[in-house]
DSSP file (Angstrom, degrees, kcal/mol; ACC not computed):
  #  RESIDUE AA STRUCTURE BP1 BP2  ACC     N-H-->O    O-->H-N    N-H-->O    O-->H-N    TCO  KAPPA ALPHA  PHI   PSI    X-CA   Y-CA   Z-CA
    1    1 A M              0   0    0      0, 0.0     4,-0.1     0, 0.0     0, 0.0   0.000 360.0 360.0 360.0 136.9   40.3   89.5  137.6
    2    2 A P        -     0   0    0      0, 0.0     3,-0.1     0, 0.0     0, 0.0  -0.256 360.0-119.0 -64.3 155.4   44.1   89.3  137.7
    3    3 A D  S    S+     0   0    0      1,-0.2     2,-0.4     2,-0.0     0, 0.0   0.813 102.2  33.3 -62.6 -29.1   45.9   89.1  141.1
    4    4 A R  S    S-     0   0    0     26,-0.0     2,-0.3     2,-0.0    -1,-0.2  -0.986  71.2-160.8-135.5 123.8   47.7   92.3  140.2
    5    5 A C        -     0   0    0     -2,-0.4     2,-0.4    26,-0.2    26,-0.2  -0.792  10.5-161.5-101.2 146.8   46.5   95.2  138.1
    6    6 A R        -     0   0    0     -2,-0.3     2,-0.5    24,-0.1    32,-0.0  -0.981  20.3-121.1-130.8 140.9   48.9   97.7  136.6
    7    7 A I        -     0   0    0     -2,-0.4     2,-0.4    30,-0.1     5,-0.1  -0.687  28.8-130.8 -78.5 124.9   48.3  101.2  135.3
    8    8 A N        -     0   0    0     -2,-0.5    74,-0.1     3,-0.3    -1,-0.0  -0.641  12.1-136.1 -74.4 130.9   49.3  101.4  131.7
    9    9 A G  S    S+     0   0    0     -2,-0.4    -1,-0.1     1,-0.2     3,-0.1   0.685  97.9  33.5 -63.3 -18.7   51.6  104.4  131.3
   10   10 A F  S    S+     0   0    0      1,-0.3    72,-3.5    71,-0.1     2,-0.3   0.800 121.7   0.6-108.3 -38.7   49.8  105.5  128.1
   11   11 A H  E     -A   81   0A   0     70,-0.3     2,-0.3    72,-0.0    -3,-0.3  -0.999  40.9-170.8-155.9 154.9   46.1  104.6  128.3
   12   12 A N  E     -A   80   0A   0     68,-2.1    68,-2.8    -2,-0.3     2,-0.4  -0.985   4.9-168.4-139.4 144.3   43.3  103.1  130.3
   13   13 A D  E     +A   79   0A   0     -2,-0.3     2,-0.4    66,-0.2    66,-0.2  -0.938  20.7 173.8-134.7 110.3   39.7  102.3  129.1
   14   14 A I  E     -A   78   0A   0     64,-2.9    64,-3.0    -2,-0.4     2,-0.4  -0.929  18.3-171.5-126.2 139.8   37.4  101.4  132.0
   15   15 A E  E     -A   77   0A   0     -2,-0.4     2,-0.4    62,-0.2    62,-0.2  -0.997  11.2-172.6-129.6 129.9   33.7  100.8  132.3
   16   16 A L  E     -A   76   0A   0     60,-2.6    60,-2.4    -2,-0.4     2,-0.5  -0.965  11.9-163.9-123.9 136.7   32.0  100.4  135.6
   17   17 A K  E     +A   75   0A   0     -2,-0.4     2,-0.3    58,-0.2    58,-0.2  -0.984  30.5 149.3-115.6 128.7   28.4   99.4  136.5
   18   18 A F  E     -A   74   0A   0     56,-2.4    56,-2.6    -2,-0.5     2,-0.4  -0.976  40.4-143.0-154.6 162.2   27.3  100.3  140.0
   19   19 A K  E     -A   73   0A   0     -2,-0.3     2,-0.4    54,-0.2    54,-0.2  -0.991  25.3-165.5-130.6 122.7   24.4  101.3  142.3
   20   20 A A        +     0   0    0     48,-0.6    51,-2.6    52,-0.6    52,-0.3  -0.914  25.4 173.6-118.0 135.7   25.2  103.8  145.1
   21   21 A T  S    S+     0   0    0     -2,-0.4     2,-0.3    49,-0.2    -1,-0.1   0.429  72.6  62.4-110.7  -5.7   23.2  104.7  148.1
   22   22 A S  S    S-     0   0    0     46,-0.1    49,-0.1     1,-0.1    48,-0.1  -0.896  74.6-137.1-120.1 150.6   25.8  106.9  149.7
   23   23 A G  S    S+     0   0    0     -2,-0.3    23,-3.0     1,-0.1     2,-0.4   0.579  88.4  48.8 -81.6  -9.9   27.3  110.1  148.3
   24   24 A D  S    S+     0   0    0     20,-0.2     2,-0.2    21,-0.2    20,-0.2  -0.995  70.4 101.9-135.3 136.3   30.9  109.2  149.2
   25   25 A G  E     -C   43   0B   0     18,-1.9    18,-3.6    -2,-0.4     2,-0.4  -0.830  61.8 -86.8 164.1 161.2   32.9  106.1  148.7
   26   26 A Q  E     +C   42   0B   0     16,-0.2    16,-0.3    -2,-0.2     3,-0.1  -0.740  31.0 173.6 -89.2 128.5   35.6  104.3  146.6
   27   27 A L  E    S+     0   0B   0     14,-2.7     2,-0.3    -2,-0.4    15,-0.2   0.762  71.3   4.7 -99.0 -37.0   34.5  102.5  143.4
   28   28 A L  E     -C   41   0B   0     13,-2.3    13,-2.4   -12,-0.0     2,-0.4  -0.988  56.5-179.8-152.6 137.6   37.9  101.5  142.1
   29   29 A W  E     +C   40   0B   0     -2,-0.3     2,-0.4    11,-0.2    11,-0.2  -0.962   4.3 175.6-140.7 122.3   41.5  101.8  143.2
   30   30 A I  E     +C   39   0B   0      9,-2.6     9,-2.3    -2,-0.4     2,-0.4  -0.997  11.8 163.8-125.8 127.3   44.5  100.6  141.2
   31   31 A S  E     -C   38   0B   0     -2,-0.4     2,-0.6     7,-0.2     7,-0.2  -0.999  35.3-149.9-145.3 142.9   48.0  101.2  142.6
   32   32 A D    >   -     0   0    0      5,-1.4     3,-2.1    -2,-0.4     5,-0.3  -0.600  47.8-135.1-108.3  67.5   51.4   99.8  141.8
   33   33 A E  T 3  S+     0   0    0     -2,-0.6     3,-0.1     1,-0.3    -2,-0.1  -0.353  81.6  32.2 -63.3 143.8   52.9  100.3  145.3
   34   34 A P  T 3  S+     0   0    0      0, 0.0    -1,-0.3     0, 0.0    -2,-0.0  -0.960 109.4  79.1 -91.8  11.2   55.4  101.3  146.3
   35   35 A S  S <  S-     0   0    0     -3,-2.1    -3,-0.1     1,-0.1    20,-0.0  -0.195  85.0-118.8 -71.0 172.6   55.4  103.7  143.3
   36   36 A I  S    S+     0   0    0     -3,-0.1     2,-0.2    -5,-0.1    19,-0.2   0.451  76.2 115.9 -90.7  -1.6   53.3  106.8  143.3
   37   37 A E        +     0   0    0     -5,-0.3    -5,-1.4    17,-0.1     2,-0.3  -0.485  37.3 148.4 -73.8 136.3   51.2  105.7  140.3
   38   38 A F  E     -CD  31  53B   0     15,-1.5    15,-2.1    -7,-0.2     2,-0.3  -0.979  35.9-149.8-156.7 164.1   47.5  105.1  140.9
   39   39 A L  E     -CD  30  52B   0     -9,-2.3    -9,-2.6    -2,-0.3     2,-0.4  -0.972  22.2-177.0-139.1 128.5   44.1  105.3  139.3
   40   40 A S  E     -CD  29  51B   0     11,-3.3    11,-2.5    -2,-0.3     2,-0.4  -0.985  15.3-174.8-131.3 135.0   41.1  106.1  141.5
   41   41 A V  E     +CD  28  50B   0    -13,-2.4   -14,-2.7    -2,-0.4   -13,-2.3  -0.994  28.2 153.1-125.0 123.3   37.3  106.3  140.8
   42   42 A Q  E     -CD  26  49B   0      7,-2.5     7,-3.1    -2,-0.4     2,-0.5  -0.925  44.3-111.0-144.4 166.1   35.2  107.4  143.7
   43   43 A L  E     +CD  25  48B   0    -18,-3.6   -18,-1.9    -2,-0.3     2,-0.4  -0.877  30.6 179.9 -98.8 133.5   32.0  109.1  144.7
   44   44 A K  E >  S- D   0  47B   0      3,-2.7     3,-1.6    -2,-0.5   -20,-0.2  -0.938  74.0 -20.9-136.9 113.6   32.4  112.5  146.3
   45   45 A H  T 3  S-     0   0    0     -2,-0.4   -21,-0.2     1,-0.3     3,-0.1   0.821 128.1 -52.4  56.3  33.6   29.2  114.4  147.4
   46   46 A G  T 3  S+     0   0    0    -23,-3.0    22,-2.9     1,-0.3    23,-0.4   0.405 118.4 103.8  88.5  -2.0   27.2  112.2  144.9
   47   47 A F  E <  S-D   44   0B   0     -3,-1.6    -3,-2.7   -24,-0.3     2,-0.3  -0.812  76.3-105.5-113.5 154.0   29.4  112.9  141.9
   48   48 A I  E     -DE  43  63B   0     15,-0.8    15,-2.9    18,-0.3     2,-0.4  -0.607  35.0-168.2 -77.4 131.8   32.0  110.7  140.1
   49   49 A E  E     -DE  42  62B   0     -7,-3.1    -7,-2.5    -2,-0.3     2,-0.4  -0.989   4.2-161.8-124.2 131.0   35.6  111.8  140.8
   50   50 A L  E     +DE  41  61B   0     11,-3.1    11,-2.5    -2,-0.4     2,-0.4  -0.930  11.5 176.7-111.5 132.5   38.6  110.4  138.8
   51   51 A G  E     +DE  40  60B   0    -11,-2.5   -11,-3.3    -2,-0.4     2,-0.3  -0.993   6.2 159.9-133.7 143.3   42.1  110.7  140.1
   52   52 A Y  E     -DE  39  59B   0      7,-2.3     7,-2.5    -2,-0.4     2,-0.3  -0.993  23.1-164.9-158.1 157.3   45.3  109.4  138.7
   53   53 A N  E     +D   38   0B   0    -15,-2.1   -15,-1.5    -2,-0.3     5,-0.1  -0.928   9.2 173.2-144.0 117.9   49.1  109.8  138.7
   54   54 A V  S    S-     0   0    0      3,-0.4   -17,-0.1    -2,-0.3     4,-0.1  -0.055  79.3 -65.8-114.2  30.0   51.2  108.2  136.0
   55   55 A G  S    S+     0   0    0    -19,-0.2     3,-0.1     2,-0.1   -18,-0.1   0.304 123.0  83.0 109.8  -8.1   54.4  109.8  137.1
   56   56 A G  S    S-     0   0    0      1,-0.4     2,-0.1     3,-0.0    -3,-0.0   0.209 103.9 -75.9-112.8  15.8   53.7  113.5  136.5
   57   57 A G        -     0   0    0      2,-0.1    -1,-0.4   -21,-0.0    -3,-0.4  -0.221  65.1 -53.0 108.1 159.0   51.8  114.4  139.6
   58   58 A D        -     0   0    0     -5,-0.1     2,-0.4    -2,-0.1    -5,-0.2  -0.481  49.4-169.1 -72.2 135.4   48.3  113.8  140.9
   59   59 A L  E     -E   52   0B   0     -7,-2.5    -7,-2.3    -2,-0.2     2,-0.4  -0.991   4.6-175.3-124.7 134.9   45.4  114.9  138.6
   60   60 A W  E     +E   51   0B   0     -2,-0.4     2,-0.3    -9,-0.2    -9,-0.2  -0.983   6.0 173.0-132.3 141.4   41.8  115.0  139.7
   61   61 A M  E     -E   50   0B   0    -11,-2.5   -11,-3.1    -2,-0.4     2,-0.4  -0.993  16.8-147.4-146.0 149.2   38.6  115.7  137.8
   62   62 A T  E     -E   49   0B   0     -2,-0.3     2,-0.8   -13,-0.2   -13,-0.2  -0.955  10.2-141.9-121.0 134.8   34.9  115.5  138.7
   63   63 A W  E     +E   48   0B   0    -15,-2.9   -15,-0.8    -2,-0.4     3,-0.3  -0.851  23.1 174.6 -95.4 108.3   32.0  114.6  136.4
   64   64 A R        +     0   0    0     -2,-0.8     3,-0.1     1,-0.2    -1,-0.1   0.031  43.0 112.2-105.1  25.2   29.1  116.9  137.5
   65   65 A R  S    S-     0   0    0      1,-0.3     2,-0.3     0, 0.0    -1,-0.2   0.934  93.4 -21.7 -63.7 -45.5   26.6  115.9  134.7
   66   66 A Y  S    S-     0   0    0     -3,-0.3   -18,-0.3   -20,-0.1    -1,-0.3  -0.984  71.8 -95.8-159.7 158.9   24.4  114.3  137.3
   67   67 A R        -     0   0    0     -2,-0.3   -20,-0.2    -3,-0.1     3,-0.1  -0.465  24.5-167.1 -74.9 149.6   24.4  112.8  140.8
   68   68 A V        +     0   0    0    -22,-2.9   -48,-0.6    -2,-0.1     3,-0.3   0.209  64.3  93.4-123.3  13.5   24.8  109.0  141.0
   69   69 A D        +     0   0    0    -23,-0.4    -1,-0.1     1,-0.2   -46,-0.1  -0.253  53.5 107.0 -99.4  45.7   23.9  108.4  144.7
   70   70 A D  S    S-     0   0    0     -2,-0.2    -1,-0.2     2,-0.2   -49,-0.2   0.163  92.7-109.1-111.5  15.7   20.2  107.7  143.9
   71   71 A S  S    S+     0   0    0    -51,-2.6     2,-0.3    -3,-0.3   -50,-0.1   0.614  82.8 120.2  64.6  14.3   20.1  103.9  144.4
   72   72 A A  S    S-     0   0    0    -52,-0.3   -52,-0.6    -4,-0.1     2,-0.3  -0.716  73.0 -98.3-101.8 157.9   19.7  103.4  140.6
   73   73 A W  E     -A   19   0A   0     -2,-0.3     2,-0.3   -54,-0.2   -54,-0.2  -0.574  43.6-175.4 -75.7 138.2   22.1  101.4  138.4
   74   74 A H  E     -A   18   0A   0    -56,-2.6   -56,-2.4    -2,-0.3     2,-0.4  -0.973  16.0-157.6-132.5 147.2   24.6  103.6  136.5
   75   75 A V  E     -A   17   0A   0     -2,-0.3     2,-0.4   -58,-0.2   -58,-0.2  -0.996  16.5-179.6-123.9 125.6   27.3  102.7  133.9
   76   76 A I  E     -A   16   0A   0    -60,-2.4   -60,-2.6    -2,-0.4     2,-0.4  -0.939  12.0-155.4-123.4 148.8   30.2  105.1  133.4
   77   77 A G  E     -A   15   0A   0     -2,-0.4    11,-2.5   -62,-0.2     2,-0.4  -0.951   6.2-167.7-120.5 144.2   33.1  104.9  131.0
   78   78 A I  E     -AB  14  87A   0    -64,-3.0   -64,-2.9    -2,-0.4     2,-0.4  -0.996   1.9-171.9-133.2 128.3   36.5  106.5  131.5
   79   79 A K  E     -AB  13  86A   0      7,-2.4     7,-2.3    -2,-0.4     2,-0.4  -0.979   5.0-176.7-119.2 132.6   39.2  106.8  128.9
   80   80 A R  E     -AB  12  85A   0    -68,-2.8   -68,-2.1    -2,-0.4     2,-0.4  -0.997   9.0-178.2-129.4 132.6   42.7  108.0  129.7
   81   81 A F  E >   -AB  11  84A   0      3,-2.9     3,-2.4    -2,-0.4     2,-0.3  -0.950  68.1 -54.9-129.7 111.4   45.5  108.7  127.3
   82   82 A V  T 3  S-     0   0    0    -72,-3.5   -28,-0.0    -2,-0.4   -72,-0.0  -0.439 124.9 -15.2  54.5-112.7   48.7  109.8  128.9
   83   83 A W  T 3  S+     0   0    0     -2,-0.3     2,-0.4    -3,-0.1    -1,-0.3   0.462 120.5  90.3 -97.9  -1.9   47.6  112.9  131.0
   84   84 A N  E <   +B   81   0A   0     -3,-2.4    -3,-2.9     2,-0.0     2,-0.3  -0.768  51.5 174.6 -97.5 140.1   44.2  113.4  129.2
   85   85 A A  E     -B   80   0A   0     -2,-0.4     2,-0.3    -5,-0.2    -5,-0.2  -0.975   7.6-176.2-140.8 154.4   41.0  111.8  130.5
   86   86 A E  E     -B   79   0A   0     -7,-2.3    -7,-2.4    -2,-0.3     2,-0.3  -0.993  19.5-132.3-148.4 152.2   37.4  111.9  129.7
   87   87 A F  E      B   78   0A   0     -2,-0.3    -9,-0.2    -9,-0.2   -11,-0.0  -0.751 360.0 360.0 -97.3 149.8   34.1  110.4  130.9
   88   88 A H              0   0    0    -11,-2.5   -10,-0.2    -2,-0.3    -1,-0.1   0.285 360.0 360.0-151.2 360.0   31.6  108.8  128.6
């Protein structure tokens, strides 16, 4: 992994494999401090929550297809293009 990660202003394509035993916690955080740009993937009440800011304000979305705090392995994909994002 590079020493420094940067949010691409136009797109991100991320895949995470994880096993969670808690319903709340941070899975991924990328920030280009001191700017306001960030990308966050976290667990909130057992569901995946994506947050990002690429200069136009904070945007948050939750994937409520199923809970992922069941101690099983999960793989999630996230695609972001400018202000649009989707889970897969």
